[in-house]
C-alpha positions as CSV (number, residue, x, y, z in Angstrom):
1,M,-3.1,21.9,17.3
2,N,-5.4,24.7,18.1
3,K,-4.7,27.8,16.1
4,V,-6.3,31.1,14.9
5,F,-5.5,33.0,11.7
6,Y,-6.7,36.5,12.3
7,L,-6.0,40.2,11.8
8,S,-5.1,42.1,14.9
9,T,-6.6,45.3,13.6
10,C,-10.0,43.6,13.0
11,D,-12.6,44.4,15.6
12,T,-14.7,41.4,14.6
13,C,-11.7,39.1,15.0
14,K,-10.9,40.5,18.5
15,R,-14.6,40.2,19.5
16,I,-14.7,36.5,18.4
17,I,-11.4,35.6,20.1
18,D,-12.7,37.2,23.3
19,E,-16.2,35.7,23.0
20,L,-14.7,32.2,22.6
21,G,-12.0,32.8,25.3
22,L,-9.3,31.6,22.9
23,K,-6.5,33.5,24.7
24,Q,-7.2,31.6,27.9
25,K,-7.2,28.2,26.0
26,Q,-3.7,28.3,24.9
27,F,-4.3,28.7,21.1
28,Q,-1.6,29.7,18.8
29,F,-2.3,33.1,17.1
30,Q,-1.1,34.1,13.7
31,D,-1.7,37.7,12.7
32,I,-1.9,37.3,8.9
33,K,-0.8,40.9,8.3
34,T,2.5,40.7,10.2
35,E,3.2,36.9,9.6
36,K,2.1,36.1,6.1
37,I,0.4,32.7,5.5
38,T,2.7,30.3,3.9
39,T,2.0,28.1,0.9
40,D,2.1,25.0,3.1
41,Q,-0.3,26.5,5.7
42,L,-2.7,27.5,2.9
43,Q,-2.6,24.1,1.4
44,E,-3.3,22.5,4.8
45,L,-6.3,25.0,5.3
46,K,-7.5,24.1,1.8
47,E,-7.5,20.4,2.5
48,K,-9.6,21.0,5.7
49,A,-12.0,23.5,4.0
50,G,-12.3,21.6,0.7
51,S,-11.5,24.5,-1.6
52,Y,-9.6,27.8,-1.8
53,E,-13.0,29.4,-2.6
54,A,-14.1,28.5,1.0
55,L,-11.2,30.4,2.3
56,F,-11.5,33.3,-0.1
57,S,-13.1,36.6,1.1
58,K,-15.3,38.3,-1.6
59,I,-16.0,41.2,0.8
60,A,-12.4,42.4,0.9
61,R,-12.2,46.0,-0.4
62,K,-9.6,45.0,-3.0
63,Y,-12.0,42.5,-4.4
64,K,-14.1,45.3,-5.9
65,E,-11.2,47.7,-6.5
66,L,-9.5,45.1,-8.7
67,K,-12.9,44.4,-10.4
68,L,-12.6,40.7,-9.4
69,N,-16.3,40.6,-8.9
70,E,-16.6,40.9,-12.7
71,K,-14.5,37.8,-13.2
72,T,-14.9,34.1,-12.5
73,L,-11.8,33.2,-10.5
74,T,-10.2,29.8,-10.6
75,E,-9.0,27.9,-7.5
76,E,-5.5,28.7,-8.6
77,E,-6.2,32.4,-8.9
78,M,-7.8,32.5,-5.5
79,K,-4.8,30.7,-4.1
80,K,-2.4,33.2,-5.6
81,L,-4.5,36.2,-4.4
82,I,-4.6,34.9,-0.9
83,L,-0.8,34.3,-0.8
84,D,-0.2,37.7,-2.4
85,E,-2.5,39.8,-0.2
86,Y,-3.7,38.9,3.3
87,T,-7.0,40.7,2.8
88,F,-8.3,37.9,0.6
89,L,-8.2,35.4,3.4
90,K,-11.5,35.0,5.2
91,R,-11.1,35.7,8.9
92,P,-10.9,34.5,11.5
93,I,-9.9,30.9,10.7
94,I,-10.0,28.8,13.8
95,L,-8.6,25.3,14.0
96,I,-9.8,23.2,16.8
97,N,-8.7,19.6,17.1
98,E,-8.3,19.2,13.3
99,K,-11.7,20.9,12.6
100,I,-11.8,24.2,10.7
101,F,-14.1,27.2,11.3
102,I,-14.0,29.9,8.6
103,G,-15.3,33.4,8.9
104,N,-17.5,35.3,11.3
105,S,-21.0,34.1,10.7
106,K,-23.1,33.5,13.9
107,N,-23.5,29.9,12.9
108,T,-19.8,29.4,12.4
109,I,-19.0,30.9,15.8
110,L,-21.7,28.8,17.4
111,E,-20.2,25.6,15.9
112,A,-16.7,26.6,17.1
113,K,-18.2,27.2,20.6
114,K,-19.5,23.7,20.6
115,A,-16.2,22.2,19.4
116,L,-14.4,23.8,22.4
């Protein structure tokens, strides 16, 4: 299954989706703000990524607001935060033929392009 977890209000997500032509390639799209990620979905992403930390966004505004940058979070705490608040999930997350591409770094997008 080819799927994208993204935020429809995120210009970076929109740019990447357009750049990769994902709308024309029959991907499933899940806007994590309007359709929350489920525990099962997050578990599946964690298995592909290797950890919740790989999926966790430390640049989210709430990360500093809640002073999480002053703490050492456990995997379980990261999981709970992602499930409670969509902003803590790195985005976009692109699944292509069982491979996972997390975030918006140039290298990640280049790798996703190659996988297409």
